[in-house]
Jmol script that loads the backbone (N, CA, C; Angstrom):
load data "model"
ATOM      1  N   MET A   1     103.482-122.679  59.890  1.00  0.00           N
ATOM      2  CA  MET A   1     103.499-121.366  59.288  1.00  0.00           C
ATOM      3  C   MET A   1     104.753-120.639  59.698  1.00  0.00           C
ATOM      4  N   ARG A   2     105.125-119.650  58.915  1.00  0.00           N
ATOM      5  CA  ARG A   2     106.327-118.870  59.208  1.00  0.00           C
ATOM      6  C   ARG A   2     106.020-117.801  60.239  1.00  0.00           C
ATOM      7  N   VAL A   3     106.952-117.626  61.171  1.00  0.00           N
ATOM      8  CA  VAL A   3     106.811-116.606  62.206  1.00  0.00           C
ATOM      9  C   VAL A   3     108.080-115.767  62.214  1.00  0.00           C
ATOM     10  N   LEU A   4     107.908-114.451  62.060  1.00  0.00           N
ATOM     11  CA  LEU A   4     109.023-113.514  62.132  1.00  0.00           C
ATOM     12  C   LEU A   4     109.260-113.158  63.593  1.00  0.00           C
ATOM     13  N   ILE A   5     110.483-113.338  64.047  1.00  0.00           N
ATOM     14  CA  ILE A   5     110.848-113.074  65.437  1.00  0.00           C
ATOM     15  C   ILE A   5     111.592-111.743  65.494  1.00  0.00           C
ATOM     16  N   PRO A   6     111.168-110.814  66.379  1.00  0.00           N
ATOM     17  CA  PRO A   6     111.884-109.541  66.483  1.00  0.00           C
ATOM     18  C   PRO A   6     113.274-109.745  67.088  1.00  0.00           C
ATOM     19  N   SER A   7     114.164-108.827  66.808  1.00  0.00           N
ATOM     20  CA  SER A   7     115.554-108.974  67.250  1.00  0.00           C
ATOM     21  C   SER A   7     115.674-109.134  68.765  1.00  0.00           C
ATOM     22  N   ALA A   8     114.800-108.496  69.526  1.00  0.00           N
ATOM     23  CA  ALA A   8     114.871-108.595  70.988  1.00  0.00           C
ATOM     24  C   ALA A   8     114.559-109.996  71.506  1.00  0.00           C
ATOM     25  N   LEU A   9     113.910-110.833  70.705  1.00  0.00           N
ATOM     26  CA  LEU A   9     113.570-112.194  71.126  1.00  0.00           C
ATOM     27  C   LEU A   9     114.397-113.263  70.415  1.00  0.00           C
ATOM     28  N   ARG A  10     115.309-112.855  69.571  1.00  0.00           N
ATOM     29  CA  ARG A  10     116.096-113.835  68.816  1.00  0.00           C
ATOM     30  C   ARG A  10     117.080-114.608  69.677  1.00  0.00           C
ATOM     31  N   SER A  11     117.324-114.150  70.889  1.00  0.00           N
ATOM     32  CA  SER A  11     118.191-114.931  71.779  1.00  0.00           C
ATOM     33  C   SER A  11     117.528-116.268  72.117  1.00  0.00           C
ATOM     34  N   TYR A  12     116.206-116.335  72.007  1.00  0.00           N
ATOM     35  CA  TYR A  12     115.484-117.594  72.228  1.00  0.00           C
ATOM     36  C   TYR A  12     115.593-118.515  71.013  1.00  0.00           C
ATOM     37  N   THR A  13     115.443-117.958  69.817  1.00  0.00           N
ATOM     38  CA  THR A  13     115.309-118.781  68.612  1.00  0.00           C
ATOM     39  C   THR A  13     116.595-118.915  67.808  1.00  0.00           C
ATOM     40  N   GLN A  14     117.500-117.965  67.948  1.00  0.00           N
ATOM     41  CA  GLN A  14     118.721-117.915  67.139  1.00  0.00           C
ATOM     42  C   GLN A  14     118.412-117.810  65.649  1.00  0.00           C
ATOM     43  N   ALA A  15     117.197-117.352  65.316  1.00  0.00           N
ATOM     44  CA  ALA A  15     116.802-117.233  63.911  1.00  0.00           C
ATOM     45  C   ALA A  15     115.783-116.112  63.747  1.00  0.00           C
ATOM     46  N   THR A  16     115.791-115.508  62.567  1.00  0.00           N
ATOM     47  CA  THR A  16     114.834-114.449  62.250  1.00  0.00           C
ATOM     48  C   THR A  16     113.457-115.025  61.958  1.00  0.00           C
ATOM     49  N   TRP A  17     113.404-116.102  61.185  1.00  0.00           N
ATOM     50  CA  TRP A  17     112.152-116.780  60.837  1.00  0.00           C
ATOM     51  C   TRP A  17     112.173-118.174  61.431  1.00  0.00           C
ATOM     52  N   VAL A  18     111.050-118.580  62.032  1.00  0.00           N
ATOM     53  CA  VAL A  18     110.902-119.936  62.559  1.00  0.00           C
ATOM     54  C   VAL A  18     109.559-120.492  62.095  1.00  0.00           C
ATOM     55  N   GLN A  19     109.372-121.777  62.270  1.00  0.00           N
ATOM     56  CA  GLN A  19     108.114-122.439  61.935  1.00  0.00           C
ATOM     57  C   GLN A  19     107.355-122.755  63.218  1.00  0.00           C
ATOM     58  N   ALA A  20     106.034-122.598  63.177  1.00  0.00           N
ATOM     59  CA  ALA A  20     105.183-122.951  64.315  1.00  0.00           C
ATOM     60  C   ALA A  20     103.849-123.441  63.784  1.00  0.00           C
ATOM     61  N   GLN A  21     103.159-124.201  64.624  1.00  0.00           N
ATOM     62  CA  GLN A  21     101.865-124.780  64.266  1.00  0.00           C
ATOM     63  C   GLN A  21     100.792-124.240  65.196  1.00  0.00           C
ATOM     64  N   GLY A  22      99.563-124.179  64.691  1.00  0.00           N
ATOM     65  CA  GLY A  22      98.429-123.805  65.523  1.00  0.00           C
ATOM     66  C   GLY A  22      97.277-123.296  64.694  1.00  0.00           C
ATOM     67  N   ALA A  23      96.075-123.471  65.224  1.00  0.00           N
ATOM     68  CA  ALA A  23      94.863-123.014  64.538  1.00  0.00           C
ATOM     69  C   ALA A  23      94.490-121.591  64.931  1.00  0.00           C
ATOM     70  N   SER A  24      95.164-121.054  65.954  1.00  0.00           N
ATOM     71  CA  SER A  24      94.915-119.679  66.402  1.00  0.00           C
ATOM     72  C   SER A  24      96.246-119.040  66.763  1.00  0.00           C
ATOM     73  N   LEU A  25      96.234-117.735  66.929  1.00  0.00           N
ATOM     74  CA  LEU A  25      97.445-117.032  67.322  1.00  0.00           C
ATOM     75  C   LEU A  25      97.971-117.553  68.661  1.00  0.00           C
ATOM     76  N   GLY A  26      97.072-117.772  69.619  1.00  0.00           N
ATOM     77  CA  GLY A  26      97.479-118.294  70.914  1.00  0.00           C
ATOM     78  C   GLY A  26      98.146-119.651  70.814  1.00  0.00           C
ATOM     79  N   GLU A  27      97.616-120.520  69.957  1.00  0.00           N
ATOM     80  CA  GLU A  27      98.211-121.843  69.775  1.00  0.00           C
ATOM     81  C   GLU A  27      99.586-121.751  69.133  1.00  0.00           C
ATOM     82  N   VAL A  28      99.766-120.819  68.214  1.00  0.00           N
ATOM     83  CA  VAL A  28     101.083-120.633  67.608  1.00  0.00           C
ATOM     84  C   VAL A  28     102.078-120.156  68.664  1.00  0.00           C
ATOM     85  N   LEU A  29     101.658-119.218  69.516  1.00  0.00           N
ATOM     86  CA  LEU A  29     102.549-118.746  70.577  1.00  0.00           C
ATOM     87  C   LEU A  29     102.853-119.862  71.568  1.00  0.00           C
ATOM     88  N   ASP A  30     101.872-120.719  71.852  1.00  0.00           N
ATOM     89  CA  ASP A  30     102.121-121.885  72.711  1.00  0.00           C
ATOM     90  C   ASP A  30     103.141-122.821  72.069  1.00  0.00           C
ATOM     91  N   ASP A  31     103.021-123.043  70.753  1.00  0.00           N
ATOM     92  CA  ASP A  31     103.965-123.907  70.056  1.00  0.00           C
ATOM     93  C   ASP A  31     105.361-123.296  70.075  1.00  0.00           C
ATOM     94  N   LEU A  32     105.445-121.990  69.889  1.00  0.00           N
ATOM     95  CA  LEU A  32     106.750-121.335  69.992  1.00  0.00           C
ATOM     96  C   LEU A  32     107.355-121.556  71.374  1.00  0.00           C
ATOM     97  N   ASP A  33     106.522-121.479  72.407  1.00  0.00           N
ATOM     98  CA  ASP A  33     107.025-121.663  73.764  1.00  0.00           C
ATOM     99  C   ASP A  33     107.476-123.104  74.005  1.00  0.00           C
ATOM    100  N   ARG A  34     106.831-124.065  73.370  1.00  0.00           N
ATOM    101  CA  ARG A  34     107.287-125.454  73.479  1.00  0.00           C
ATOM    102  C   ARG A  34     108.665-125.619  72.834  1.00  0.00           C
ATOM    103  N   GLN A  35     108.859-124.946  71.713  1.00  0.00           N
ATOM    104  CA  GLN A  35     110.132-125.040  71.010  1.00  0.00           C
ATOM    105  C   GLN A  35     111.221-124.183  71.653  1.00  0.00           C
ATOM    106  N   TYR A  36     110.822-123.021  72.170  1.00  0.00           N
ATOM    107  CA  TYR A  36     111.766-122.041  72.721  1.00  0.00           C
ATOM    108  C   TYR A  36     111.245-121.589  74.089  1.00  0.00           C
ATOM    109  N   PRO A  37     111.466-122.397  75.123  1.00  0.00           N
ATOM    110  CA  PRO A  37     110.888-122.121  76.447  1.00  0.00           C
ATOM    111  C   PRO A  37     111.179-120.702  76.938  1.00  0.00           C
ATOM    112  N   GLY A  38     110.096-120.054  77.409  1.00  0.00           N
ATOM    113  CA  GLY A  38     110.193-118.718  77.971  1.00  0.00           C
ATOM    114  C   GLY A  38     109.819-117.603  77.018  1.00  0.00           C
ATOM    115  N   ILE A  39     109.754-117.880  75.717  1.00  0.00           N
ATOM    116  CA  ILE A  39     109.493-116.809  74.753  1.00  0.00           C
ATOM    117  C   ILE A  39     108.066-116.251  74.880  1.00  0.00           C
ATOM    118  N   ARG A  40     107.091-117.108  75.182  1.00  0.00           N
ATOM    119  CA  ARG A  40     105.690-116.658  75.270  1.00  0.00           C
ATOM    120  C   ARG A  40     105.514-115.632  76.383  1.00  0.00           C
ATOM    121  N   PHE A  41     106.174-115.845  77.522  1.00  0.00           N
ATOM    122  CA  PHE A  41     106.036-114.922  78.645  1.00  0.00           C
ATOM    123  C   PHE A  41     106.520-113.517  78.283  1.00  0.00           C
ATOM    124  N   ARG A  42     107.446-113.420  77.379  1.00  0.00           N
ATOM    125  CA  ARG A  42     107.931-112.112  76.945  1.00  0.00           C
ATOM    126  C   ARG A  42     106.906-111.385  76.072  1.00  0.00           C
ATOM    127  N   MET A  43     105.930-112.149  75.512  1.00  0.00           N
ATOM    128  CA  MET A  43     104.934-111.564  74.612  1.00  0.00           C
ATOM    129  C   MET A  43     103.543-111.460  75.223  1.00  0.00           C
ATOM    130  N   VAL A  44     103.213-112.365  76.151  1.00  0.00           N
ATOM    131  CA  VAL A  44     101.856-112.473  76.695  1.00  0.00           C
ATOM    132  C   VAL A  44     101.919-112.320  78.212  1.00  0.00           C
ATOM    133  N   ASP A  45     100.989-111.519  78.770  1.00  0.00           N
ATOM    134  CA  ASP A  45     100.996-111.302  80.224  1.00  0.00           C
ATOM    135  C   ASP A  45     100.208-112.380  80.968  1.00  0.00           C
ATOM    136  N   GLU A  46     100.095-112.212  82.276  1.00  0.00           N
ATOM    137  CA  GLU A  46      99.440-113.205  83.127  1.00  0.00           C
ATOM    138  C   GLU A  46      97.929-113.282  82.905  1.00  0.00           C
ATOM    139  N   GLN A  47      97.344-112.296  82.241  1.00  0.00           N
ATOM    140  CA  GLN A  47      95.918-112.296  81.914  1.00  0.00           C
ATOM    141  C   GLN A  47      95.673-112.802  80.489  1.00  0.00           C
ATOM    142  N   ALA A  48      96.676-113.432  79.900  1.00  0.00           N
ATOM    143  CA  ALA A  48      96.594-113.989  78.542  1.00  0.00           C
ATOM    144  C   ALA A  48      96.280-112.915  77.498  1.00  0.00           C
ATOM    145  N   ARG A  49      96.916-111.759  77.651  1.00  0.00           N
ATOM    146  CA  ARG A  49      96.798-110.668  76.672  1.00  0.00           C
ATOM    147  C   ARG A  49      98.194-110.323  76.170  1.00  0.00           C
ATOM    148  N   LEU A  50      98.265-109.877  74.934  1.00  0.00           N
ATOM    149  CA  LEU A  50      99.553-109.425  74.417  1.00  0.00           C
ATOM    150  C   LEU A  50     100.047-108.266  75.265  1.00  0.00           C
ATOM    151  N   ARG A  51     101.311-108.268  75.583  1.00  0.00           N
ATOM    152  CA  ARG A  51     101.896-107.175  76.352  1.00  0.00           C
ATOM    153  C   ARG A  51     101.810-105.890  75.523  1.00  0.00           C
ATOM    154  N   PRO A  52     101.716-104.735  76.204  1.00  0.00           N
ATOM    155  CA  PRO A  52     101.510-103.463  75.491  1.00  0.00           C
ATOM    156  C   PRO A  52     102.585-103.131  74.454  1.00  0.00           C
ATOM    157  N   HIS A  53     103.797-103.596  74.649  1.00  0.00           N
ATOM    158  CA  HIS A  53     104.880-103.264  73.719  1.00  0.00           C
ATOM    159  C   HIS A  53     104.998-104.257  72.560  1.00  0.00           C
ATOM    160  N   MET A  54     104.103-105.241  72.504  1.00  0.00           N
ATOM    161  CA  MET A  54     104.151-106.237  71.438  1.00  0.00           C
ATOM    162  C   MET A  54     103.056-105.967  70.402  1.00  0.00           C
ATOM    163  N   ARG A  55     103.403-106.153  69.142  1.00  0.00           N
ATOM    164  CA  ARG A  55     102.433-106.070  68.050  1.00  0.00           C
ATOM    165  C   ARG A  55     102.574-107.339  67.226  1.00  0.00           C
ATOM    166  N   VAL A  56     101.439-107.870  66.781  1.00  0.00           N
ATOM    167  CA  VAL A  56     101.449-109.063  65.947  1.00  0.00           C
ATOM    168  C   VAL A  56     100.629-108.766  64.696  1.00  0.00           C
ATOM    169  N   PHE A  57     101.198-109.116  63.563  1.00  0.00           N
ATOM    170  CA  PHE A  57     100.519-108.970  62.283  1.00  0.00           C
ATOM    171  C   PHE A  57     100.386-110.347  61.658  1.00  0.00           C
ATOM    172  N   VAL A  58      99.182-110.675  61.248  1.00  0.00           N
ATOM    173  CA  VAL A  58      98.944-111.903  60.497  1.00  0.00           C
ATOM    174  C   VAL A  58      98.779-111.457  59.058  1.00  0.00           C
ATOM    175  N   ASN A  59      99.733-111.881  58.240  1.00  0.00           N
ATOM    176  CA  ASN A  59      99.873-111.351  56.887  1.00  0.00           C
ATOM    177  C   ASN A  59     100.068-109.842  57.026  1.00  0.00           C
ATOM    178  N   THR A  60      99.125-109.007  56.696  1.00  0.00           N
ATOM    179  CA  THR A  60      99.310-107.557  56.867  1.00  0.00           C
ATOM    180  C   THR A  60      98.341-106.962  57.881  1.00  0.00           C
ATOM    181  N   ARG A  61      97.564-107.794  58.550  1.00  0.00           N
ATOM    182  CA  ARG A  61      96.532-107.308  59.465  1.00  0.00           C
ATOM    183  C   ARG A  61      97.018-107.352  60.916  1.00  0.00           C
ATOM    184  N   ALA A  62      96.891-106.224  61.629  1.00  0.00           N
ATOM    185  CA  ALA A  62      97.249-106.169  63.044  1.00  0.00           C
ATOM    186  C   ALA A  62      96.236-106.980  63.842  1.00  0.00           C
ATOM    187  N   VAL A  63      96.740-107.831  64.735  1.00  0.00           N
ATOM    188  CA  VAL A  63      95.895-108.729  65.518  1.00  0.00           C
ATOM    189  C   VAL A  63      96.244-108.586  66.992  1.00  0.00           C
ATOM    190  N   LEU A  64      95.218-108.424  67.835  1.00  0.00           N
ATOM    191  CA  LEU A  64      95.411-108.343  69.285  1.00  0.00           C
ATOM    192  C   LEU A  64      94.856-109.552  70.014  1.00  0.00           C
ATOM    193  N   ASP A  65      93.939-110.264  69.391  1.00  0.00           N
ATOM    194  CA  ASP A  65      93.209-111.359  70.022  1.00  0.00           C
ATOM    195  C   ASP A  65      93.948-112.683  69.838  1.00  0.00           C
ATOM    196  N   LEU A  66      94.298-113.331  70.949  1.00  0.00           N
ATOM    197  CA  LEU A  66      94.997-114.612  70.866  1.00  0.00           C
ATOM    198  C   LEU A  66      94.120-115.711  70.265  1.00  0.00           C
ATOM    199  N   ALA A  67      92.816-115.513  70.240  1.00  0.00           N
ATOM    200  CA  ALA A  67      91.904-116.490  69.641  1.00  0.00           C
ATOM    201  C   ALA A  67      91.782-116.314  68.124  1.00  0.00           C
ATOM    202  N   TRP A  68      92.495-115.345  67.555  1.00  0.00           N
ATOM    203  CA  TRP A  68      92.408-115.078  66.116  1.00  0.00           C
ATOM    204  C   TRP A  68      92.740-116.348  65.342  1.00  0.00           C
ATOM    205  N   PRO A  69      91.841-116.781  64.449  1.00  0.00           N
ATOM    206  CA  PRO A  69      92.097-118.017  63.690  1.00  0.00           C
ATOM    207  C   PRO A  69      93.165-117.809  62.618  1.00  0.00           C
ATOM    208  N   LEU A  70      93.958-118.832  62.428  1.00  0.00           N
ATOM    209  CA  LEU A  70      95.014-118.796  61.426  1.00  0.00           C
ATOM    210  C   LEU A  70      94.798-119.889  60.396  1.00  0.00           C
ATOM    211  N   GLN A  71      95.299-119.646  59.203  1.00  0.00           N
ATOM    212  CA  GLN A  71      95.229-120.601  58.107  1.00  0.00           C
ATOM    213  C   GLN A  71      96.643-121.088  57.801  1.00  0.00           C
ATOM    214  N   ALA A  72      96.755-122.299  57.299  1.00  0.00           N
ATOM    215  CA  ALA A  72      98.054-122.787  56.835  1.00  0.00           C
ATOM    216  C   ALA A  72      98.570-121.814  55.783  1.00  0.00           C
ATOM    217  N   GLY A  73      99.812-121.462  55.867  1.00  0.00           N
ATOM    218  CA  GLY A  73     100.397-120.536  54.904  1.00  0.00           C
ATOM    219  C   GLY A  73     100.386-119.091  55.353  1.00  0.00           C
ATOM    220  N   ASP A  74      99.702-118.763  56.452  1.00  0.00           N
ATOM    221  CA  ASP A  74      99.747-117.395  56.973  1.00  0.00           C
ATOM    222  C   ASP A  74     101.159-117.073  57.450  1.00  0.00           C
ATOM    223  N   ASP A  75     101.535-115.815  57.329  1.00  0.00           N
ATOM    224  CA  ASP A  75     102.765-115.316  57.933  1.00  0.00           C
ATOM    225  C   ASP A  75     102.390-114.568  59.195  1.00  0.00           C
ATOM    226  N   VAL A  76     103.063-114.876  60.281  1.00  0.00           N
ATOM    227  CA  VAL A  76     102.857-114.185  61.553  1.00  0.00           C
ATOM    228  C   VAL A  76     104.106-113.355  61.811  1.00  0.00           C
ATOM    229  N   ASN A  77     103.923-112.044  61.906  1.00  0.00           N
ATOM    230  CA  ASN A  77     105.035-111.138  62.150  1.00  0.00           C
ATOM    231  C   ASN A  77     104.898-110.557  63.549  1.00  0.00           C
ATOM    232  N   ILE A  78     105.856-110.860  64.385  1.00  0.00           N
ATOM    233  CA  ILE A  78     105.876-110.341  65.748  1.00  0.00           C
ATOM    234  C   ILE A  78     106.803-109.139  65.756  1.00  0.00           C
ATOM    235  N   VAL A  79     106.301-108.018  66.258  1.00  0.00           N
ATOM    236  CA  VAL A  79     107.059-106.778  66.283  1.00  0.00           C
ATOM    237  C   VAL A  79     107.067-106.262  67.705  1.00  0.00           C
ATOM    238  N   GLN A  80     108.235-105.853  68.164  1.00  0.00           N
ATOM    239  CA  GLN A  80     108.348-105.296  69.500  1.00  0.00           C
ATOM    240  C   GLN A  80     108.544-103.799  69.365  1.00  0.00           C
ATOM    241  N   ALA A  81     107.647-103.026  69.986  1.00  0.00           N
ATOM    242  CA  ALA A  81     107.740-101.574  69.945  1.00  0.00           C
ATOM    243  C   ALA A  81     108.956-101.119  70.735  1.00  0.00           C
ATOM    244  N   LEU A  82     109.602-100.110  70.254  1.00  0.00           N
ATOM    245  CA  LEU A  82     110.761 -99.541  70.928  1.00  0.00           C
ATOM    246  C   LEU A  82     110.393 -98.192  71.489  1.00  0.00           C
ATOM    247  N   SER A  83     111.018 -97.834  72.593  1.00  0.00           N
ATOM    248  CA  SER A  83     110.779 -96.527  73.175  1.00  0.00           C
ATOM    249  C   SER A  83     112.117 -95.975  73.634  1.00  0.00           C
ATOM    250  N   GLY A  84     112.104 -94.741  73.905  1.00  0.00           N
ATOM    251  CA  GLY A  84     113.341 -94.091  74.356  1.00  0.00           C
ATOM    252  C   GLY A  84     113.223 -92.598  74.233  1.00  0.00           C
ATOM    253  N   GLY A  85     114.239 -91.946  74.613  1.00  0.00           N
ATOM    254  CA  GLY A  85     114.159 -90.488  74.571  1.00  0.00           C
ATOM    255  C   GLY A  85     115.445 -89.869  74.167  1.00  0.00           C
TER     256      GLY A  85
END
end "model"
wireframe off; spacefill off
backbone 0.3
color backbone group
């Protein structure tokens, strides 16, 4: 499935869109980490939860649960929240 990588993580992938495999969101993130070592740690904390500044959309639905099931052909959009003053 296609995965949109936010600009802050493109140093890992060198691409805006990449391909990954998995039956759940967590498996897709694991596959991304196999292809691009270290990228998962930037998105998922030590308790296996998405970090507070990360948002993931499957197609158009916001998803927080790494166990969320995915279908072939789904688009996974990873968005990194920005802050500042």
